[in-house]
C-alpha positions as a Markdown table, in Angstrom:
| # | Residue | x | y | z |
|---|---|---|---|---|
| 1 | Met | -16.4 | -9.2 | 1.1 |
| 2 | Ser | -13.0 | -8.3 | -0.5 |
| 3 | Ala | -10.3 | -6.5 | 1.3 |
| 4 | Trp | -6.9 | -5.1 | 0.4 |
| 5 | Thr | -3.4 | -4.9 | 1.8 |
| 6 | Tyr | -1.4 | -2.1 | 0.2 |
| 7 | Ile | 2.0 | -0.4 | 0.3 |
| 8 | Leu | 2.5 | 3.3 | -0.5 |
| 9 | Thr | 5.8 | 5.2 | -1.0 |
| 10 | Asn | 6.9 | 8.6 | -2.0 |
| 11 | Lys | 9.7 | 7.3 | -4.5 |
| 12 | Pro | 11.4 | 4.2 | -5.4 |
| 13 | His | 13.2 | 2.8 | -2.3 |
| 14 | Gly | 11.7 | 5.7 | -0.3 |
| 15 | Val | 9.4 | 5.6 | 2.9 |
| 16 | Leu | 7.0 | 2.9 | 3.0 |
| 17 | Tyr | 3.6 | 2.7 | 4.4 |
| 18 | Ile | 1.6 | -0.5 | 4.8 |
| 19 | Gly | -2.3 | -0.3 | 5.0 |
| 20 | Val | -5.4 | -2.3 | 4.9 |
| 21 | Thr | -8.8 | -1.2 | 3.6 |
| 22 | Ala | -12.1 | -2.7 | 2.3 |
| 23 | Asp | -12.4 | 0.1 | -0.4 |
| 24 | Leu | -9.0 | 0.6 | -2.2 |
| 25 | Ser | -10.4 | 3.3 | -4.5 |
| 26 | Ala | -11.8 | 5.4 | -1.7 |
| 27 | Arg | -8.9 | 4.9 | 0.6 |
| 28 | Met | -6.4 | 6.1 | -2.2 |
| 29 | Ala | -8.7 | 9.1 | -2.8 |
| 30 | Gln | -8.2 | 10.0 | 0.8 |
| 31 | His | -4.4 | 9.6 | 0.7 |
| 32 | Arg | -4.2 | 11.7 | -2.4 |
| 33 | Ala | -6.2 | 14.4 | -0.9 |
| 34 | Gly | -4.2 | 14.6 | 2.3 |
| 35 | Gln | -6.9 | 13.0 | 4.3 |
| 36 | Gly | -5.2 | 9.6 | 4.9 |
| 37 | Ser | -3.0 | 9.0 | 7.8 |
| 38 | Ala | -0.9 | 11.7 | 9.3 |
| 39 | Phe | 2.3 | 9.5 | 8.6 |
| 40 | Cys | 1.3 | 9.6 | 4.9 |
| 41 | Arg | 0.8 | 13.3 | 4.9 |
| 42 | Arg | 4.1 | 13.9 | 6.7 |
| 43 | Tyr | 6.2 | 12.1 | 4.1 |
| 44 | Gly | 3.9 | 12.6 | 1.0 |
| 45 | Leu | 3.2 | 8.9 | 0.5 |
| 46 | Asp | 0.9 | 8.8 | -2.5 |
| 47 | Arg | 2.4 | 6.3 | -4.8 |
| 48 | Leu | 0.6 | 2.8 | -4.7 |
| 49 | Val | 3.5 | 0.3 | -5.3 |
| 50 | Leu | 1.8 | -2.9 | -4.2 |
| 51 | Ile | -1.7 | -4.3 | -3.7 |
| 52 | Glu | -2.9 | -7.7 | -2.5 |
| 53 | Asn | -6.5 | -8.8 | -2.6 |
| 54 | His | -7.8 | -10.8 | 0.3 |
| 55 | Ala | -11.2 | -12.7 | 0.7 |
| 56 | Ser | -11.9 | -11.0 | 4.0 |
| 57 | Ile | -10.9 | -8.0 | 6.1 |
| 58 | Thr | -9.5 | -10.4 | 8.8 |
| 59 | Gly | -7.2 | -12.0 | 6.3 |
| 60 | Ala | -6.1 | -8.5 | 5.1 |
| 61 | Ile | -5.4 | -7.4 | 8.6 |
| 62 | Ala | -3.3 | -10.4 | 9.4 |
| 63 | Arg | -1.3 | -9.9 | 6.3 |
| 64 | Glu | -0.8 | -6.2 | 7.2 |
| 65 | Lys | 0.5 | -7.0 | 10.6 |
| 66 | Ala | 2.7 | -9.7 | 9.3 |
| 67 | Met | 4.2 | -7.3 | 6.6 |
| 68 | Lys | 4.6 | -4.6 | 9.3 |
| 69 | Ala | 6.8 | -7.0 | 11.2 |
| 70 | Trp | 9.2 | -7.7 | 8.3 |
| 71 | Lys | 12.5 | -6.3 | 7.7 |
| 72 | Arg | 12.6 | -3.4 | 5.3 |
| 73 | Ala | 14.6 | -5.5 | 2.8 |
| 74 | Trp | 11.8 | -8.2 | 2.7 |
| 75 | Lys | 9.3 | -5.4 | 1.8 |
| 76 | Ile | 11.4 | -4.0 | -0.9 |
| 77 | Glu | 12.0 | -7.5 | -2.3 |
| 78 | Leu | 8.2 | -8.1 | -2.3 |
| 79 | Ile | 7.6 | -4.8 | -4.1 |
| 80 | Glu | 10.2 | -5.4 | -6.8 |
| 81 | Ala | 9.1 | -9.0 | -7.4 |
| 82 | Asn | 5.7 | -7.6 | -8.2 |
| 83 | Asn | 6.3 | -4.2 | -9.4 |
| 84 | Cys | 10.1 | -3.9 | -10.3 |
| 85 | Glu | 9.8 | -0.3 | -11.7 |
| 86 | Trp | 8.0 | 1.0 | -8.6 |
| 87 | Arg | 5.2 | 2.2 | -10.9 |
| 88 | Asp | 2.2 | 3.9 | -9.4 |
| 89 | Leu | -0.4 | 1.3 | -9.7 |
| 90 | Phe | -3.4 | 3.5 | -9.0 |
| 91 | Asp | -4.0 | 4.5 | -12.5 |
| 92 | Val | -3.3 | 0.9 | -13.9 |
| 93 | Val | -5.4 | -0.9 | -11.3 |
| 94 | Leu | -8.1 | 1.6 | -10.1 |
| 95 | Ala | -8.7 | 3.7 | -13.3 |
């Protein structure tokens, strides 16, 4: 079973949210419909700027916990190494 770790934002260098899911498409639909986390609704986080695929949900959860413990600068470096323009990857990856 595949699982995903992802980062959402509201704008480049904006507020960051790190999440994990087994169904990225469904989870993004929830976030965009305002049914995701209260934190995402509060800050308008709907731009998918980083996704990582994992072989298991256990691996995805471990990565999520590790990333949440990182300094903000490290998270930004990871995003910019993979998506330097902070594009919304939803339309590219999940369309």
